[in-house]
C-alpha atoms as an extended CHARMM CRD file, in Angstrom:
* protein
*
       101  EXT
         1         1  MET       CA              4.9190000000        2.1140000000       -1.9770000000  PROA      1               0.0000000000
         2         2  SER       CA              5.4450000000        2.5020000000        1.7180000000  PROA      2               0.0000000000
         3         3  ARG       CA              4.7760000000        0.2860000000        4.7020000000  PROA      3               0.0000000000
         4         4  LEU       CA              1.8370000000        1.3970000000        6.8730000000  PROA      4               0.0000000000
         5         5  ALA       CA              0.2130000000        3.4130000000        4.1070000000  PROA      5               0.0000000000
         6         6  LEU       CA             -3.5900000000        3.3900000000        4.0680000000  PROA      6               0.0000000000
         7         7  TYR       CA             -5.3300000000        2.9580000000        0.6960000000  PROA      7               0.0000000000
         8         8  LYS       CA             -8.9110000000        3.0490000000       -0.5210000000  PROA      8               0.0000000000
         9         9  ASN       CA             -9.9860000000       -0.5060000000       -1.3280000000  PROA      9               0.0000000000
        10        10  HSD       CA            -10.7600000000       -0.8070000000       -5.0450000000  PROA      10              0.0000000000
        11        11  LEU       CA            -11.3600000000       -4.5820000000       -4.9300000000  PROA      11              0.0000000000
        12        12  LYS       CA            -15.0640000000       -4.6840000000       -5.8400000000  PROA      12              0.0000000000
        13        13  GLU       CA            -15.8700000000       -7.9390000000       -4.0330000000  PROA      13              0.0000000000
        14        14  LEU       CA            -14.4390000000       -6.6690000000       -0.7220000000  PROA      14              0.0000000000
        15        15  ALA       CA            -14.8620000000       -2.8860000000       -0.7550000000  PROA      15              0.0000000000
        16        16  ASP       CA            -18.2960000000       -2.8030000000        0.9090000000  PROA      16              0.0000000000
        17        17  SER       CA            -17.1250000000       -4.7100000000        3.9920000000  PROA      17              0.0000000000
        18        18  TYR       CA            -13.5310000000       -3.4540000000        3.9880000000  PROA      18              0.0000000000
        19        19  PRO       CA            -13.3200000000        0.1200000000        2.6710000000  PROA      19              0.0000000000
        20        20  TYR       CA             -9.5430000000        0.3920000000        3.1570000000  PROA      20              0.0000000000
        21        21  LEU       CA             -6.3440000000       -1.6070000000        2.8200000000  PROA      21              0.0000000000
        22        22  LEU       CA             -3.3170000000       -1.1530000000        5.0920000000  PROA      22              0.0000000000
        23        23  ASP       CA              0.0490000000       -1.9300000000        3.5100000000  PROA      23              0.0000000000
        24        24  ILE       CA              2.1060000000       -3.9420000000        6.0180000000  PROA      24              0.0000000000
        25        25  GLN       CA              4.8860000000       -5.1830000000        3.7360000000  PROA      25              0.0000000000
        26        26  ASN       CA              8.4900000000       -4.2870000000        4.4630000000  PROA      26              0.0000000000
        27        27  ASP       CA              9.7470000000       -1.6430000000        2.0380000000  PROA      27              0.0000000000
        28        28  GLN       CA             12.8270000000       -3.7510000000        1.2150000000  PROA      28              0.0000000000
        29        29  GLN       CA             10.7300000000       -6.3830000000       -0.5720000000  PROA      29              0.0000000000
        30        30  GLN       CA              9.6720000000       -5.2920000000       -4.0330000000  PROA      30              0.0000000000
        31        31  ALA       CA              7.9740000000       -7.7670000000       -6.3240000000  PROA      31              0.0000000000
        32        32  GLY       CA              5.1820000000       -5.7460000000       -7.9410000000  PROA      32              0.0000000000
        33        33  THR       CA              2.7710000000       -6.7970000000       -5.1850000000  PROA      33              0.0000000000
        34        34  ARG       CA              2.1370000000       -5.6390000000       -1.6310000000  PROA      34              0.0000000000
        35        35  ILE       CA              0.8890000000       -7.5070000000        1.4300000000  PROA      35              0.0000000000
        36        36  VAL       CA             -2.0930000000       -5.6560000000        2.8540000000  PROA      36              0.0000000000
        37        37  ALA       CA             -4.4300000000       -6.0900000000        5.8160000000  PROA      37              0.0000000000
        38        38  LEU       CA             -8.1610000000       -5.6400000000        5.3230000000  PROA      38              0.0000000000
        39        39  VAL       CA             -9.5250000000       -2.6220000000        7.2160000000  PROA      39              0.0000000000
        40        40  ARG       CA            -13.0920000000       -2.3110000000        8.4530000000  PROA      40              0.0000000000
        41        41  ASN       CA            -15.0400000000        0.1900000000       10.5160000000  PROA      41              0.0000000000
        42        42  SER       CA            -14.6580000000       -0.7200000000       14.2050000000  PROA      42              0.0000000000
        43        43  ASP       CA            -18.1500000000        0.4580000000       15.0720000000  PROA      43              0.0000000000
        44        44  LYS       CA            -19.6640000000       -2.4570000000       13.1570000000  PROA      44              0.0000000000
        45        45  ILE       CA            -17.7610000000       -5.3280000000       14.7860000000  PROA      45              0.0000000000
        46        46  ALA       CA            -16.2140000000       -5.7310000000       18.2270000000  PROA      46              0.0000000000
        47        47  ASP       CA            -12.4970000000       -6.4710000000       17.9160000000  PROA      47              0.0000000000
        48        48  ILE       CA            -10.9060000000       -8.2070000000       20.8790000000  PROA      48              0.0000000000
        49        49  SER       CA             -7.9340000000       -9.8640000000       19.2270000000  PROA      49              0.0000000000
        50        50  ILE       CA             -4.3410000000       -8.8660000000       19.9040000000  PROA      50              0.0000000000
        51        51  THR       CA             -3.7600000000       -9.4400000000       16.1760000000  PROA      51              0.0000000000
        52        52  THR       CA             -5.9750000000       -6.4500000000       15.3180000000  PROA      52              0.0000000000
        53        53  LEU       CA             -4.5790000000       -2.9570000000       14.8060000000  PROA      53              0.0000000000
        54        54  LYS       CA             -6.9930000000       -0.2310000000       15.8780000000  PROA      54              0.0000000000
        55        55  PHE       CA             -6.6590000000        3.3510000000       14.6640000000  PROA      55              0.0000000000
        56        56  SER       CA             -8.6540000000        6.4380000000       13.7600000000  PROA      56              0.0000000000
        57        57  TYR       CA             -8.8500000000        7.9980000000       10.3290000000  PROA      57              0.0000000000
        58        58  ALA       CA            -11.0020000000       10.9540000000        9.2430000000  PROA      58              0.0000000000
        59        59  GLY       CA            -12.8300000000       10.9640000000       12.5840000000  PROA      59              0.0000000000
        60        60  GLU       CA            -13.8310000000        7.2830000000       12.4270000000  PROA      60              0.0000000000
        61        61  GLN       CA            -12.4620000000        4.2290000000       14.2540000000  PROA      61              0.0000000000
        62        62  TYR       CA            -11.0810000000        1.3830000000       12.1340000000  PROA      62              0.0000000000
        63        63  SER       CA             -9.5260000000       -2.0460000000       12.6460000000  PROA      63              0.0000000000
        64        64  ALA       CA             -7.0280000000       -3.9120000000       10.4910000000  PROA      64              0.0000000000
        65        65  SER       CA             -6.8690000000       -7.6400000000       11.1160000000  PROA      65              0.0000000000
        66        66  LEU       CA             -3.4660000000       -9.2230000000       10.6450000000  PROA      66              0.0000000000
        67        67  LEU       CA             -5.2180000000      -12.5440000000       10.1640000000  PROA      67              0.0000000000
        68        68  ASP       CA             -6.9920000000      -11.1630000000        7.0670000000  PROA      68              0.0000000000
        69        69  LEU       CA             -4.1050000000      -10.5490000000        4.6830000000  PROA      69              0.0000000000
        70        70  LEU       CA             -4.0480000000      -10.2860000000        0.9020000000  PROA      70              0.0000000000
        71        71  THR       CA             -1.4100000000       -9.8340000000       -1.7350000000  PROA      71              0.0000000000
        72        72  VAL       CA             -2.4490000000       -7.0220000000       -4.0530000000  PROA      72              0.0000000000
        73        73  SER       CA             -0.8400000000       -5.7940000000       -7.2380000000  PROA      73              0.0000000000
        74        74  GLU       CA              0.7700000000       -2.3930000000       -6.7720000000  PROA      74              0.0000000000
        75        75  ARG       CA             -1.2600000000       -1.2700000000       -9.8020000000  PROA      75              0.0000000000
        76        76  LYS       CA             -4.5060000000       -1.8380000000       -7.8250000000  PROA      76              0.0000000000
        77        77  LEU       CA             -3.3980000000        0.5720000000       -5.0840000000  PROA      77              0.0000000000
        78        78  SER       CA             -4.0950000000        4.2490000000       -5.6190000000  PROA      78              0.0000000000
        79        79  VAL       CA             -2.4260000000        7.2310000000       -3.9790000000  PROA      79              0.0000000000
        80        80  PRO       CA             -2.1000000000        6.6270000000       -0.2130000000  PROA      80              0.0000000000
        81        81  LEU       CA             -4.7540000000        8.3540000000        1.8920000000  PROA      81              0.0000000000
        82        82  ALA       CA             -2.6060000000        8.4620000000        5.0300000000  PROA      82              0.0000000000
        83        83  GLN       CA              0.6980000000        7.2630000000        6.4220000000  PROA      83              0.0000000000
        84        84  LEU       CA              0.1790000000        5.4420000000        9.7460000000  PROA      84              0.0000000000
        85        85  ASP       CA              3.7630000000        5.1350000000       10.9650000000  PROA      85              0.0000000000
        86        86  HSD       CA              2.5810000000        5.4840000000       14.5630000000  PROA      86              0.0000000000
        87        87  LEU       CA              1.2380000000        1.8990000000       14.2750000000  PROA      87              0.0000000000
        88        88  LYS       CA              4.7100000000        0.3700000000       13.7860000000  PROA      88              0.0000000000
        89        89  ALA       CA              5.1360000000       -0.9240000000       17.3640000000  PROA      89              0.0000000000
        90        90  ALA       CA              1.5860000000       -2.3120000000       17.4500000000  PROA      90              0.0000000000
        91        91  LEU       CA              2.1380000000       -4.0150000000       14.0870000000  PROA      91              0.0000000000
        92        92  THR       CA              5.3730000000       -5.5980000000       15.2940000000  PROA      92              0.0000000000
        93        93  ASN       CA              3.7160000000       -6.8320000000       18.4910000000  PROA      93              0.0000000000
        94        94  ALA       CA              0.7170000000       -8.2700000000       16.6580000000  PROA      94              0.0000000000
        95        95  VAL       CA              2.8520000000      -10.0750000000       14.0620000000  PROA      95              0.0000000000
        96        96  ASP       CA              5.1320000000      -11.4000000000       16.8020000000  PROA      96              0.0000000000
        97        97  PHE       CA              2.0550000000      -12.7400000000       18.6120000000  PROA      97              0.0000000000
        98        98  ILE       CA              1.0000000000      -14.6760000000       15.4640000000  PROA      98              0.0000000000
        99        99  PHE       CA              4.4200000000      -16.3710000000       15.1600000000  PROA      99              0.0000000000
       100       100  VAL       CA              5.0060000000      -17.3020000000       18.8020000000  PROA      100             0.0000000000
       101       101  ASP       CA              7.8160000000      -19.8550000000       19.2100000000  PROA      101             0.0000000000
């Protein structure tokens, strides 16, 4: 499991609205679960929050909200579809914004 890996969402109750999950958990923490952000198609909803990561995948625009986090069993995650390491700085900035001192 790797941080900033994009996975197909296999959680039946959420898959229609959020087709993908973005792993945001640090690779040093291993407990059999991963912290993931829900990813939705950006064309459907306007995202204006600084706590939203925007990116393109397979020619489409997507958004991952860092306010919509889940813990998912590693067994529920399939093979990663993409590695989005280029989002690292944006992820750090968005998380830092959430935990302002």
